[in-house]
C-alpha positions in Angstrom: 2.6 -16.4 -2.5 4.4 -16.3 -6.0 6.0 -13.4 -7.4 3.3 -13.5 -10.4 0.9 -13.4 -7.6 1.8 -9.4 -7.5 0.4 -7.3 -9.8 2.2 -3.6 -11.1 -1.8 -2.1 -9.9 -2.5 0.0 -6.5 -3.3 -4.1 -5.0 0.3 -5.2 -5.3 1.8 -2.4 -4.4 0.3 -2.5 -1.1 0.4 -6.2 -0.7 4.1 -5.8 -1.1 4.6 -3.3 1.3 2.4 -5.6 3.7 4.8 -8.1 3.5 7.6 -5.9 3.6 6.4 -4.6 6.9 5.8 -7.6 8.0 9.3 -9.5 7.2 11.1 -5.8 9.2 8.5 -6.6 12.4 10.1 -10.3 12.2 13.3 -8.8 12.0 13.0 -6.4 14.6 14.2 -3.4 12.5 11.3 -1.8 14.2 12.2 1.7 12.4 11.5 -0.3 9.1 8.6 -1.7 10.6 7.0 1.6 11.4 7.4 3.8 8.2 6.6 1.0 6.5 3.1 1.0 8.6 3.4 4.6 8.2 3.4 4.2 4.5 0.5 1.4 4.2 -1.7 4.1 6.8 -1.4 6.6 3.6 -1.9 4.1 1.2 -4.7 3.5 2.6 -6.0 7.2 3.6 -6.1 7.6 -0.4 -7.5 4.3 -1.3 -10.4 5.6 1.2 -10.4 9.3 -0.7 -10.8 8.4 -4.1 -13.6 5.9 -3.2 -15.5 8.8 -0.9 -15.6 12.0 -3.6 -16.3 10.1 -6.1 -13.1 10.9 -8.5 -12.2 7.4 -9.1 -15.8 7.7 -11.3 -14.7 10.5 -13.0 -11.0 9.5 -13.5 -9.3 5.4 -13.5 -6.5 5.4 -11.9 -4.9 3.9 -9.0 -3.0 5.3 -5.7 -0.6 8.8 -5.7 2.5 7.9 -3.7 3.3 11.6 -2.1 
């Protein structure tokens, strides 16, 4: 995947986190990998929550990162 393929969207952000988590795992950076995986889990929960309550229908947007 080239740099041009990752767009500044919520999906692009999640893809970047996923790639960083994989790289940290390969490099055996266990704490970094775990932190990135928790961030990914949080992003997935935010996306799922937005879809289930109809919020995304009322407002166009991406992930809310806290």
